[in-house]
C-alpha positions in Angstrom: -48.9 120.0 -50.0 -50.9 118.9 -53.1 -54.0 121.6 -54.0 -57.4 119.7 -54.3 -59.6 122.1 -56.7 -61.6 119.6 -59.2 -64.2 117.2 -57.7 -65.8 114.9 -60.1 -68.9 113.3 -58.8 -69.7 109.9 -60.0 -73.3 108.1 -60.2 -73.0 105.1 -62.1 -75.7 103.0 -64.0 -77.9 100.7 -62.1 -77.4 98.2 -64.9 -75.7 97.1 -68.2 -78.9 95.4 -69.3 -82.1 96.0 -70.8 -84.1 96.7 -67.4 -81.9 99.7 -66.7 -85.7 101.8 -67.3 -83.4 104.8 -69.0 -85.6 107.1 -70.2 -88.5 105.6 -68.2 -87.7 105.9 -64.3 -84.1 107.9 -63.7 -82.9 109.4 -60.5 -81.7 112.5 -59.8 -78.5 112.3 -58.1 -79.5 114.2 -55.1 -76.9 113.1 -52.8 -74.2 114.3 -55.0 -76.4 117.7 -55.4 -75.9 118.3 -51.8 -72.2 117.6 -51.7 -71.7 119.6 -55.0 -73.2 122.6 -52.9 -71.0 122.2 -49.9 -68.0 122.1 -52.3 -69.2 124.9 -54.4 -69.5 126.9 -51.1 -65.8 125.9 -50.0 -64.1 126.8 -53.5 -64.1 123.6 -55.2 -65.1 123.1 -59.2 -67.3 120.3 -59.5 -68.3 117.9 -62.2 -71.4 115.8 -62.4 -71.4 112.1 -64.3 -74.5 109.8 -64.2 -74.4 106.7 -65.8 -77.9 106.2 -66.5 -78.1 109.3 -69.1 -74.7 110.2 -70.1 -73.5 108.8 -73.5 -69.7 109.5 -73.1 -67.8 106.9 -70.8 -66.6 107.4 -67.6 -63.0 106.7 -68.8 -63.2 109.4 -71.0 -64.7 112.0 -68.9 -61.8 111.0 -65.8 -59.3 111.5 -68.7 -60.6 114.9 -69.9 -60.9 116.5 -66.5 -58.4 114.8 -64.8 -59.6 115.5 -61.5 -57.7 116.0 -58.2 -60.4 113.8 -56.3 -63.5 111.7 -57.5 -66.4 110.9 -55.5 -68.5 107.7 -56.3 -72.0 106.8 -54.5 -73.9 103.8 -54.9 -76.5 101.0 -54.2 -75.5 97.4 -53.5 -76.2 96.3 -56.9 -73.9 99.0 -58.4 -71.3 97.9 -56.4 -69.1 96.5 -59.2 -69.3 99.8 -61.2 -68.3 101.8 -57.9 -65.3 99.7 -57.4 -64.7 100.1 -61.5 -64.9 103.9 -61.8 -62.9 104.1 -58.5 -60.0 101.6 -60.2 -60.2 103.7 -63.2 -59.4 107.0 -61.5 -56.8 105.8 -59.5 -55.0 104.1 -62.6 -55.3 107.3 -64.2 -53.7 109.3 -61.5 -52.5 107.2 -58.4 -52.5 111.0 -56.9 -56.1 111.3 -57.5 -58.0 111.0 -54.2 -61.1 108.5 -54.5 -63.8 108.4 -52.1 -66.8 105.9 -52.1 -70.1 106.6 -50.1 -74.0 106.3 -50.7 -76.2 103.7 -49.4 -74.3 100.9 -49.9 -71.3 102.2 -48.2 -73.0 103.1 -45.0 -73.7 99.3 -44.0 -71.3 97.7 -46.2 -67.8 99.4 -46.8 -66.0 96.6 -46.0 -66.6 95.8 -49.6 -65.0 98.9 -50.4 -61.7 97.9 -48.9 -59.6 98.3 -52.1 -56.4 99.8 -52.4 -57.5 101.9 -55.3 -59.8 103.5 -52.7 -58.5 106.1 -50.1 -61.9 106.5 -48.0 -65.1 105.9 -47.5 -68.1 107.7 -46.3 -70.2 105.8 -44.3 -73.0 108.5 -43.4 -75.0 111.2 -45.4 -73.2 113.6 -43.7 -71.3 115.2 -47.1 -69.5 117.7 -44.9 -67.0 115.3 -43.9 -66.0 114.9 -47.5 -64.2 118.6 -46.9 -62.1 117.2 -44.1 -60.9 114.1 -46.5 -60.2 116.6 -49.3 -57.9 119.0 -46.7 -56.2 116.8 -44.2 -53.8 115.5 -46.5 -53.9 112.1 -45.1 -53.3 113.5 -41.4 -54.3 110.7 -39.0 -54.3 112.7 -36.1 -57.5 114.1 -37.8 -58.4 111.5 -39.6 -58.7 109.5 -36.2 -60.8 112.0 -34.8 -63.7 111.8 -37.6 -66.4 110.2 -37.1 -68.1 107.9 -39.9 -65.4 107.8 -42.4 -63.2 104.5 -43.5 -59.5 105.0 -44.0 -56.0 103.1 -44.7 -52.9 103.6 -41.9 -49.9 101.4 -42.5 -51.4 99.4 -45.0 -54.7 98.6 -42.9 -58.4 99.6 -43.1 -59.7 101.6 -39.8 -63.7 102.0 -39.6 -64.3 104.9 -37.0 -67.6 105.2 -35.4 -70.9 106.0 -37.2 -73.2 108.6 -36.0 -76.4 110.2 -37.0 -76.4 112.9 -39.4 -79.2 115.9 -38.6 -80.4 116.5 -42.0 -81.6 120.0 -41.0 -77.8 121.0 -41.7 -78.1 120.2 -45.1 -77.7 123.1 -48.1 -80.0 123.4 -51.2 -78.8 121.1 -53.5 -76.8 122.5 -56.6 -79.4 121.4 -59.4 -77.6 122.5 -62.3 -76.8 119.2 -63.6 -80.4 118.6 -63.1 -81.4 121.6 -65.0 -79.0 121.1 -67.8 -80.7 117.6 -68.7 -84.6 118.8 -69.1 -85.3 115.5 -71.2 -84.2 113.1 -68.4 -84.8 112.3 -64.8 -88.6 111.0 -65.7 -90.8 109.1 -63.6 -93.3 107.1 -65.5 -95.5 109.6 -67.2 -94.0 112.4 -65.0 -91.2 114.2 -67.0 -88.1 116.0 -65.3 -89.2 115.2 -61.7 -86.7 117.0 -59.3 -85.8 114.7 -56.2 -86.8 116.3 -52.7 -85.9 114.4 -49.5 -87.4 115.6 -46.3 -86.5 113.1 -43.5 -83.8 110.2 -43.4 -83.7 106.8 -42.2 -87.4 104.9 -42.0 -89.6 104.9 -39.2 -90.5 101.3 -39.3 -88.5 98.1 -39.3 -89.4 95.9 -41.8 -87.6 92.6 -41.9 -86.6 92.7 -45.8 -85.8 96.2 -45.7 -82.0 98.2 -45.0 -83.7 101.6 -45.2 -84.3 101.7 -41.1 -80.5 100.6 -40.5 -79.6 104.1 -42.5 -78.2 106.9 -40.7 -77.3 105.1 -37.7 -80.8 104.1 -37.5 -82.1 107.8 -36.7 -85.3 109.2 -38.0 -84.1 112.7 -38.9 -86.6 115.2 -40.5 -87.0 118.6 -41.9 -89.1 121.4 -40.7 -91.7 121.4 -43.2 -91.8 124.9 -43.9 -88.5 124.3 -44.9 -89.5 121.7 -47.6 -91.9 123.8 -49.0 -90.0 126.9 -49.8 -87.3 124.4 -51.1 -90.3 123.0 -53.6 -91.4 126.6 -54.3 -88.0 127.4 -55.9 -87.8 124.5 -57.9 -88.3 125.2 -61.5 -90.1 121.5 -62.7 -93.5 121.0 -62.4 -93.1 117.3 -61.1 -91.4 116.7 -57.6 -90.5 113.2 -56.2 -90.5 113.2 -52.7 -88.2 110.6 -52.1 -88.2 110.0 -48.0 -88.6 106.0 -46.9 -92.1 107.3 -46.0 -93.6 110.8 -46.2 -97.0 109.6 -45.3 -95.8 109.5 -41.8 -96.9 112.3 -39.5 -100.2 113.9 -39.4 -99.3 117.5 -38.0 -96.7 117.6 -40.6 -98.7 116.4 -43.5 -101.4 119.0 -42.3 -98.8 121.7 -42.4 -97.6 120.8 -45.5 -101.2 120.9 -47.1 -101.8 124.3 -45.7 -98.6 125.8 -47.1 -99.0 124.5 -50.6 -102.3 125.6 -50.7 -101.6 128.9 -48.9 -98.6 129.8 -51.6 -101.1 128.7 -54.5 -98.0 126.0 -55.4 -98.9 123.9 -58.6 -97.0 120.8 -58.7 -97.7 116.8 -59.4 -96.2 114.5 -56.2 -94.9 111.8 -56.3 -94.2 109.9 -52.6 -93.7 106.6 -50.7 -96.3 105.7 -47.9 -98.0 102.5 -46.0 -101.5 101.1 -46.9 -102.2 101.4 -42.7 -101.4 105.1 -43.0 -104.1 106.1 -46.2 -106.8 103.6 -44.7 -106.9 105.5 -41.7 -106.8 109.2 -43.3 -109.0 109.5 -45.9 -109.4 112.8 -45.4 -105.4 113.7 -45.9 -105.6 111.3 -48.6 -108.3 113.5 -50.2 -106.6 116.8 -49.6 -103.0 115.8 -51.1 -105.1 114.7 -54.2 -106.2 118.3 -54.3 -102.7 119.6 -54.2 -101.4 117.6 -56.7 -100.3 114.3 -55.2 -100.0 112.1 -58.4 -98.0 108.7 -57.5 -98.2 106.7 -53.9 -95.5 104.5 -54.2 -96.9 101.7 -51.8 -95.5 98.4 -50.0 -98.3 96.4 -50.4 -96.0 93.9 -50.0 -98.3 90.6 -50.3 -101.6 88.7 -50.7 -101.2 86.0 -48.0 -101.9 86.5 -44.4 -98.7 84.7 -42.8 -96.1 87.2 -45.0 -97.2 90.1 -43.2 -96.2 88.9 -39.6 -92.8 87.0 -41.8 -92.3 90.4 -43.1 -92.3 92.7 -39.9 -94.8 94.7 -41.5 -97.1 95.4 -38.7 -100.3 96.0 -41.1 -103.1 94.0 -42.5 -104.3 92.9 -46.0 -107.8 95.1 -45.0 -106.0 98.3 -44.8 -104.4 97.3 -48.4 -107.7 96.9 -49.3 -108.7 100.1 -48.1 -105.8 102.0 -48.9 -106.4 100.9 -52.8 -110.1 102.0 -52.8 -109.4 105.2 -51.7 -106.8 105.8 -54.1 -109.2 104.9 -56.6 -111.7 107.2 -55.3 -109.5 110.1 -54.7 -107.9 109.4 -58.2 -104.4 109.2 -57.2 -102.5 106.3 -58.9 -101.3 103.5 -56.4 -98.0 102.2 -57.4 -98.3 98.7 -55.4 -95.3 97.1 -54.6 -95.1 93.3 -54.3 -92.6 90.8 -53.2 -92.3 87.2 -54.4 -91.4 85.3 -51.8 -88.6 82.4 -52.2 -91.3 80.2 -51.2 -93.8 81.0 -53.9 -95.6 78.4 -56.2 -97.1 78.4 -59.2 -100.5 79.0 -57.5 -99.1 82.0 -55.5 -97.7 83.1 -58.9 -101.1 83.1 -60.6 -102.9 84.4 -57.4 -100.8 87.4 -57.3 -101.9 88.5 -60.9 -105.4 87.7 -60.4 -105.1 90.0 -57.1 -103.7 93.1 -59.4 -106.9 92.3 -62.1 -109.6 92.0 -59.6 -108.5 95.2 -57.7 -107.9 97.3 -60.7 -104.6 98.0 -59.7 -102.9 99.6 -63.1 -99.6 100.3 -61.6 -97.7 97.4 -60.1 -94.0 96.3 -59.2 -93.1 93.2 -58.3 -89.8 92.1 -56.6 -88.1 88.7 -56.0 -86.9 88.4 -52.7 -83.8 89.6 -52.1 -81.7 89.0 -48.9 -79.5 92.2 -48.5 -76.2 92.4 -47.6 -76.0 93.9 -44.1 -79.0 92.5 -42.4 -79.0 90.9 -39.7 -81.5 88.0 -41.7 -78.4 87.8 -44.2 -76.5 85.1 -42.9 -79.4 83.4 -42.8 -79.3 82.7 -46.5 -75.8 82.1 -47.1 -76.1 78.2 -47.4 -78.8 79.2 -50.5 -77.0 81.4 -52.2 -76.6 80.9 -56.0 -74.7 83.7 -56.6 -72.5 86.5 -55.2 -72.6 89.0 -58.4 -73.6 92.1 -56.2 -75.4 92.9 -59.6 -77.8 90.4 -59.5 -78.9 92.5 -55.8 -81.3 93.8 -58.1 -84.6 92.5 -56.8 -84.6 91.2 -60.8 -82.8 88.3 -60.0 -83.1 85.3 -57.8 -79.9 85.0 -55.4 -81.1 82.6 -53.8 -82.7 79.1 -54.2 -86.4 78.9 -54.0 -88.3 76.7 -51.5 -90.5 74.8 -53.5 -89.9 75.5 -57.2 -86.5 75.0 -58.7 -84.6 78.2 -60.2 -85.7 77.3 -63.7 -89.4 77.3 -63.2 -89.3 80.2 -61.0 -88.1 82.1 -63.4 -90.4 80.5 -65.8 -93.2 81.6 -63.4 -91.6 84.9 -63.0 -91.7 86.1 -66.5 -95.0 84.6 -67.4 -96.1 87.3 -64.5 -94.4 89.8 -66.1 -95.9 89.2 -69.7 -99.1 89.1 -68.2 -98.8 92.4 -66.0 -97.2 94.1 -69.2 -99.8 92.9 -71.5 -102.5 94.0 -69.0 -100.9 97.3 -68.7 -100.8 97.6 -73.0 -104.6 97.0 -72.9 -105.4 99.5 -70.4 -102.7 102.2 -72.1 -101.2 102.4 -68.8 -97.7 103.1 -70.6 -97.7 104.5 -74.1 -94.5 105.8 -73.9 -92.4 102.6 -73.5 -92.0 99.7 -76.5 -94.3 96.6 -75.1 -93.1 94.5 -77.6 -89.7 95.1 -77.1 -89.9 94.3 -73.3 -92.2 91.2 -73.9 -90.2 89.7 -76.3 -87.0 90.1 -74.0 -89.4 88.4 -71.6 -90.2 85.9 -73.6 -86.4 85.1 -74.0 -85.7 85.3 -70.5 -88.4 82.2 -69.8 -86.9 80.5 -72.7 -83.1 81.1 -71.6 -82.8 80.9 -68.1 -80.7 78.0 -67.1 -80.7 75.8 -63.6 -78.2 77.3 -61.3 
């Protein structure tokens, strides 16, 4: 029986091109930190490798540590890196147990069916990894373990997935986060710690996978426990990474009261919907007073028909009011927009004018991307122009546009990016980035994109 002691936890880089936003937006490896806490509690030694910030290559770390097991997490656009590192670990030592998990594996686990992968975790239940490490490939154990995929007689078997109760999570092991004080920034907020208070999204937008996570079951922590955790985190900036934190009025009132009572001084980032913001001015005011700095808001569109198409159950008037309230109470709104496949030249121009007229300083524009795992994905199969997982990053067209050629769409896209970056430069929004470098790369993209 092989003893498993050393476990390497890998968070792949998001991209190997210019737009990986290294040093600008870096995500703490929270899911790996939960897993590390569970493993350490049970006598395992853990090691982290985060491709977003490490200079040493993963292959070198695997050779140096010679781990008994490797766990690799990732999203859809990181798939090729997840598979690359899994194969590397197995090639280094065929006895190494290789496990993949993360958001992508929950819904697209069949894409992980590879000979160099031993197990796939299909849920947020990090405790299942203990079973996978200790079972020694005992099929009587594996066949009774929910949320996993495993191989038997050369065939992959997928057990049923069940919702995970987030209240079972331990405190994350933030040792790696604290070892890198110059990383994990969110724009102008340095060293921002991730805090999760709920799994799954309580809404059902047509373009988004988040409501499919955790077997589509919303699970929330006790807000008192959340505040306890925040109070103990040794950093000034907290990124609440729930798919929608601005959801439950009573829960938010309790959160605000506890933060005030304990005198906790932090700057906060969170996701929220425009309809909630528009309908709860007093909560927005109080959140601003206790340090909420960024609201990340899916405004999505400036076209009425898109709201229905996207199943947003929202309105353009709510978008307008939410922008006004964020301006009023000095909360920075990060307005997130979808560049639809049916966009025309006029739509690109109208969106820029809208952003400029509403004085939105912080915006993110994403190319509409049908994601594997959504019911609607098959509707776009005949229009796909790439099968490269790395292109499902909202920065690339993966489908043919409706009204523009691929080349024309990309040109309009890059013109929009250039205009937005020039606007930000004039307003001195992101003084910490090299504007010239980014704009030059956009110009290169404008002239370099080919039809395809």
